[in-house]
N, CA, C and O of each residue as an XYZ file, in Angstrom:
436
protein
N      56.584    161.297    124.871
C      56.724    160.494    125.816
C      57.799    160.147    126.638
O      58.734    159.640    126.018
N      58.009    160.307    128.282
C      59.494    160.344    128.708
C      59.782    158.801    128.619
O      59.235    158.242    129.570
N      60.389    158.005    127.884
C      60.640    156.707    127.802
C      61.804    156.326    128.172
O      61.946    155.113    128.326
N      63.053    157.282    128.441
C      64.213    157.069    129.135
C      63.789    156.692    130.535
O      62.659    156.868    130.991
N      64.979    156.070    131.266
C      65.318    155.882    132.783
C      63.800    155.292    133.127
O      63.103    155.672    134.068
N      63.406    154.148    132.023
C      62.132    153.612    132.383
C      62.735    152.269    133.135
O      63.883    151.908    132.878
N      61.965    151.593    134.016
C      62.281    150.086    134.316
C      62.682    149.518    133.285
O      62.639    150.198    132.260
N      63.384    147.609    133.145
C      63.356    146.891    132.276
C      61.949    146.686    131.794
O      61.632    146.847    130.616
N      60.998    146.277    132.874
C      59.477    145.714    132.418
C      58.783    146.875    131.558
O      58.010    146.556    130.654
N      58.965    147.779    131.744
C      58.318    149.019    131.459
C      59.287    149.679    130.212
O      58.807    150.672    129.664
N      60.214    149.345    129.874
C      60.779    150.060    128.668
C      60.024    148.887    127.409
O      59.536    149.218    126.328
N      60.142    147.414    128.007
C      59.815    146.328    127.323
C      58.364    146.510    126.462
O      58.008    146.342    125.296
N      57.693    146.987    127.825
C      56.204    147.322    127.780
C      56.213    148.379    126.334
O      55.413    148.310    125.401
N      57.173    149.184    126.453
C      57.011    150.747    125.649
C      57.137    150.082    124.210
O      56.185    150.216    123.441
N      58.196    149.413    123.829
C      58.601    149.020    122.647
C      57.935    147.695    122.107
O      58.369    147.120    121.109
N      56.735    147.202    122.913
C      56.263    145.988    122.619
C      54.750    146.767    121.464
O      54.345    146.507    120.331
N      54.372    147.684    122.448
C      53.140    148.376    121.688
C      53.444    149.170    120.848
O      52.549    149.469    120.057
N      55.161    150.000    120.632
C      54.838    150.556    119.367
C      55.119    149.840    118.288
O      54.778    150.187    117.157
N      55.828    148.676    118.582
C      56.024    147.553    117.531
C      54.687    147.397    116.751
O      54.542    147.640    115.553
N      53.744    146.959    117.604
C      52.318    146.608    117.484
C      51.612    147.845    116.369
O      51.534    147.717    115.147
N      51.344    148.527    116.832
C      50.970    150.254    116.290
C      51.950    150.203    114.853
O      51.469    150.512    113.763
N      53.558    149.715    115.037
C      53.616    150.086    113.497
C      53.156    148.725    112.617
O      52.968    148.691    111.400
N      53.056    147.862    113.358
C      52.854    146.548    112.512
C      50.820    146.889    111.445
O      50.181    146.518    110.461
N      50.755    147.686    112.475
C      49.143    147.840    111.993
C      48.936    149.186    111.532
O      47.836    149.718    111.685
N      50.221    149.988    110.796
C      50.231    150.933    110.301
C      49.419    150.869    108.752
O      49.476    149.938    107.948
N      48.714    152.060    108.623
C      47.641    152.367    107.465
C      46.413    151.175    107.676
O      45.849    150.863    106.627
N      46.075    150.673    108.573
C      44.605    150.110    109.037
C      44.075    150.957    110.352
O      44.337    150.650    111.515
N      43.492    151.780    110.048
C      42.911    152.525    111.006
C      42.032    151.403    111.738
O      42.098    151.434    112.967
N      41.492    150.747    111.358
C      40.370    149.552    112.372
C      41.406    149.613    112.962
O      41.350    150.587    113.713
N      42.892    148.807    113.094
C      43.409    148.051    113.657
C      43.635    148.593    115.165
O      43.416    148.122    116.282
N      44.344    150.182    114.520
C      44.812    151.051    115.362
C      44.389    151.865    116.090
O      45.065    152.625    116.783
N      42.393    151.771    115.979
C      42.132    152.618    116.686
C      41.398    151.072    118.041
O      40.943    151.351    119.151
N      41.481    149.896    117.593
C      41.231    148.724    118.491
C      42.226    148.652    119.491
O      41.837    148.222    120.577
N      43.702    149.044    119.365
C      44.952    149.317    119.831
C      44.399    150.438    121.002
O      44.455    150.212    122.210
N      43.880    151.634    120.424
C      43.893    152.513    121.218
C      42.530    152.102    122.244
O      42.337    152.236    123.452
N      41.859    151.641    121.323
C      40.870    151.869    122.631
C      41.366    150.336    123.899
O      41.040    150.341    125.086
N      42.102    149.301    123.284
C      42.625    148.614    124.602
C      43.864    149.252    125.457
O      44.142    148.615    126.473
N      44.457    150.132    125.260
C      45.330    151.084    125.556
C      44.486    151.616    127.283
O      44.671    151.491    128.494
N      43.293    152.387    126.076
C      42.650    153.588    127.250
C      42.065    152.244    128.460
O      42.422    152.198    129.637
N      41.367    151.517    127.966
C      40.753    150.508    128.750
C      41.733    149.733    129.825
O      41.560    149.439    131.008
N      42.632    149.564    129.086
C      43.511    149.296    130.415
C      44.276    150.510    131.585
O      44.624    150.341    132.753
N      44.332    151.497    130.881
C      44.398    152.765    131.542
C      43.736    152.587    133.008
O      44.153    152.534    134.165
N      42.074    152.502    132.136
C      40.615    153.036    133.297
C      40.945    151.944    133.995
O      40.766    152.098    135.203
N      41.505    150.533    133.573
C      41.354    149.545    134.287
C      42.157    149.744    135.497
O      41.608    149.662    136.596
N      43.740    150.067    135.368
C      44.764    150.190    136.250
C      44.120    151.722    137.217
O      43.945    151.582    138.427
N      43.949    152.500    136.841
C      43.500    153.755    137.423
C      42.263    153.227    138.650
O      42.454    153.325    139.862
N      41.335    152.814    138.186
C      40.410    152.526    138.746
C      39.999    151.015    140.158
O      39.074    150.682    140.899
N      41.530    150.523    139.759
C      41.750    149.238    140.781
C      42.869    149.331    141.709
O      42.772    149.783    142.850
N      44.199    148.774    141.042
C      45.264    148.739    141.271
C      45.892    150.350    141.985
O      46.459    150.470    143.071
N      45.604    151.341    141.089
C      45.968    152.672    141.216
C      44.967    153.375    142.870
O      45.272    153.959    143.910
N      44.174    153.040    142.460
C      42.886    153.831    143.686
C      43.410    153.050    144.798
O      43.818    153.855    145.636
N      43.547    152.116    145.106
C      43.848    151.468    146.081
C      45.415    151.631    146.761
O      45.746    151.431    147.930
N      46.381    152.132    145.433
C      47.566    152.281    146.448
C      47.740    154.133    146.544
O      48.886    154.554    146.386
N      46.544    155.240    146.811
C      46.657    155.986    147.149
C      47.168    156.129    148.254
O      47.296    155.125    148.954
N      47.696    157.654    148.834
C      48.107    157.917    149.863
C      47.236    157.534    150.913
O      46.092    157.335    150.503
N      47.431    157.323    152.430
C      46.761    157.410    153.078
C      46.935    158.304    154.563
O      46.334    158.406    155.632
N      48.356    158.965    153.789
C      48.471    160.474    155.138
C      49.423    160.972    153.862
O      49.797    160.637    152.738
N      49.584    162.426    155.263
C      49.985    163.407    154.541
C      51.525    163.786    153.724
O      51.649    164.573    152.785
N      52.474    163.089    154.292
C      53.067    162.543    153.601
C      53.416    162.066    152.458
O      54.085    162.613    151.581
N      52.968    161.069    152.477
C      52.629    160.299    151.034
C      51.575    160.929    149.543
O      51.400    160.826    148.329
N      51.140    161.581    150.750
C      50.225    162.485    149.708
C      51.226    163.574    148.987
O      51.200    163.868    147.792
N      52.068    164.077    149.931
C      52.853    165.288    149.439
C      53.487    164.678    148.330
O      53.244    165.113    147.204
N      54.472    163.482    148.535
C      55.259    162.634    147.945
C      54.574    162.815    146.314
O      54.870    163.555    145.376
N      53.778    162.009    146.458
C      52.760    161.936    145.278
C      52.504    163.095    144.281
O      52.691    162.893    143.081
N      52.040    164.432    144.780
C      51.451    165.709    144.522
C      53.072    166.053    144.107
O      53.297    166.630    143.044
N      54.038    165.709    144.900
C      55.149    166.577    144.401
C      55.641    165.413    142.598
O      55.847    165.694    141.417
N      55.624    164.551    143.165
C      55.764    163.741    141.375
C      55.237    164.287    140.995
O      55.953    165.083    140.388
N      54.006    164.577    140.825
C      52.990    164.890    139.807
C      53.215    166.102    139.529
O      52.396    166.473    138.689
N      53.914    166.898    139.815
C      54.117    168.352    139.537
C      55.701    168.347    138.894
O      56.015    169.025    137.915
N      56.630    167.459    139.629
C      58.054    167.780    138.814
C      57.737    166.540    137.344
O      58.625    166.538    136.492
N      56.731    165.733    137.153
C      56.851    164.595    136.065
C      56.205    164.827    135.026
O      56.280    164.079    134.051
N      55.457    165.905    135.054
C      54.295    165.486    134.578
C      52.844    165.770    134.389
O      52.257    165.768    133.307
N      52.418    165.973    135.364
C      50.644    166.063    135.596
C      50.830    164.586    135.787
O      51.685    163.732    136.017
N      49.175    164.816    135.496
C      48.484    163.080    135.800
C      48.146    162.371    134.470
O      47.961    163.092    133.490
N      48.061    161.225    134.355
C      48.336    160.737    133.414
C      46.723    160.869    132.777
O      45.665    160.833    133.405
N      46.949    161.036    131.293
C      45.636    161.135    130.796
C      45.725    160.826    129.119
O      46.650    161.204    128.401
N      44.593    160.084    128.696
C      44.285    159.877    127.421
C      43.436    160.440    126.783
O      42.263    160.088    126.911
N      43.802    161.493    125.901
C      43.262    162.232    125.423
C      42.529    161.706    123.601
O      43.238    161.319    122.671
N      41.095    161.848    123.557
C      40.382    161.199    122.297
C      40.438    162.459    121.409
O      40.230    163.645    121.665
N      40.791    161.802    120.268
C      40.780    162.637    119.173
C      39.230    163.265    118.604
O      38.297    162.643    118.094
N      39.336    164.441    118.847
C      38.044    165.213    118.496
C      37.488    164.685    116.824
O      37.972    164.108    115.850
N      36.523    165.137    117.128
C      35.341    164.529    115.661
C      35.828    165.483    114.671
O      36.137    165.068    113.555
N      35.949    166.983    115.028
C      36.177    168.129    114.609
C      37.697    167.471    113.699
O      37.598    167.103    112.528
N      38.706    167.430    114.282
C      40.105    167.225    114.289
C      39.604    165.990    112.924
O      39.805    166.538    111.841
N      39.134    164.792    112.771
C      38.532    163.920    111.904
C      37.984    164.515    111.069
O      38.502    164.317    109.970
N      36.737    165.506    111.047
C      36.587    165.870    109.626
C      37.433    166.969    108.927
O      37.434    167.268    107.733
N      38.168    167.514    109.972
C      38.984    168.397    109.049
C      40.191    167.323    108.705
O      41.007    167.992    108.071
N      40.607    166.198    108.803
C      41.875    165.348    108.075
C      40.713    164.896    106.893
O      41.008    164.931    105.698
N      39.522    164.519    107.315
C      38.908    163.798    105.624
C      38.523    165.363    104.930
O      38.322    165.264    103.719
N      38.403    166.600    105.402
C      38.472    167.607    104.389
C      39.663    167.574    103.446
O      39.634    167.601    102.216
N      40.927    167.499    104.413
C      41.959    167.784    103.624
C      42.319    166.683    102.363
O      42.922    166.861    101.305
N      41.641    165.399    102.983
C      41.924    164.222    101.791
C      41.356    164.551    100.571
O      41.886    164.380     99.474
N      40.111    165.095    100.821
C      39.183    165.393    100.195
C      39.386    166.429     98.828
O      39.020    166.362     97.654
N      40.114    167.348     99.580
C      40.818    168.525     98.163
C      41.975    168.307     97.969
O      42.598    168.970     97.140
N      42.612    167.214     98.766
C      44.156    166.631     97.726
C      43.194    165.766     96.696
O      43.378    165.994     95.500
N      42.458    165.056     96.955
C      41.492    164.634     95.774
C      41.460    164.835     94.623
O      41.938    164.287     93.630
N      40.639    165.975     94.881
C      40.133    167.456     93.761
C      41.416    167.833     93.160
O      41.719    167.650     91.980
N      42.257    168.457     94.201
C      43.618    169.018     93.220
C      44.319    167.925     92.215
O      44.757    168.300     91.128
N      44.404    166.519     92.644
C      45.108    165.203     91.803
C      44.171    165.392     90.698
O      44.503    165.685     89.549
N      42.723    165.168     91.209
C      41.976    164.955     89.732
C      41.908    166.385     88.634
O      41.644    166.344     87.432
N      42.232    167.617     89.462
C      42.380    168.702     88.083
C      43.720    168.415     87.450
O      44.195    169.049     86.508
N      44.100    167.719     87.869
C      45.669    168.099     87.212
C      45.928    166.853     86.146
O      46.736    166.859     85.218
N      45.032    165.791     86.525
C      44.837    164.219     85.632
C      43.925    164.843     84.452
O      44.293    164.244     83.441
N      43.053    165.633     84.147
C      42.329    166.352     83.461
C      41.040    165.781     84.204
O      39.988    165.504     83.628
N      41.243    165.667     85.361
C      39.360    165.129     85.993
C      38.873    163.826     85.878
O      37.751    163.322     85.826
N      40.234    163.345     85.846
C      39.781    162.088     86.115
C      40.299    161.441     87.198
O      41.497    161.216     87.027
N      39.720    160.905     88.641
C      40.751    159.958     89.352
C      40.013    158.401     89.503
O      38.869    157.964     89.629
N      41.748    157.720     89.386
C      41.168    156.465     89.814
C      40.650    155.922     90.629
O      41.139    156.020     91.754
N      39.546    155.183     90.456
C      38.604    154.404     91.950
C      39.698    152.783     92.176
O      39.425    151.973     93.062
């Protein structure tokens, strides 16, 4: 994420979000709640303030499109696909099986 050259208010926001995420490290549900909140804020800004600020003439539209092209495209929040989640679970399961074999088949619960 391009966080250099940000205005001070956005830089502080990035630091706050990262600190909040780090404080929730290891807590899947808390991190999921944070991601949902960020997604909701993204949609709220896009569907209100951003939509209202869209260009109303060709010159402004050109500047917007030029910025999108030069600075990395349209903002997008990608959701984790169920397949990736299942693959992660399968990897964890194979690690448990491997560690269970190495300790004589006994896994700690």
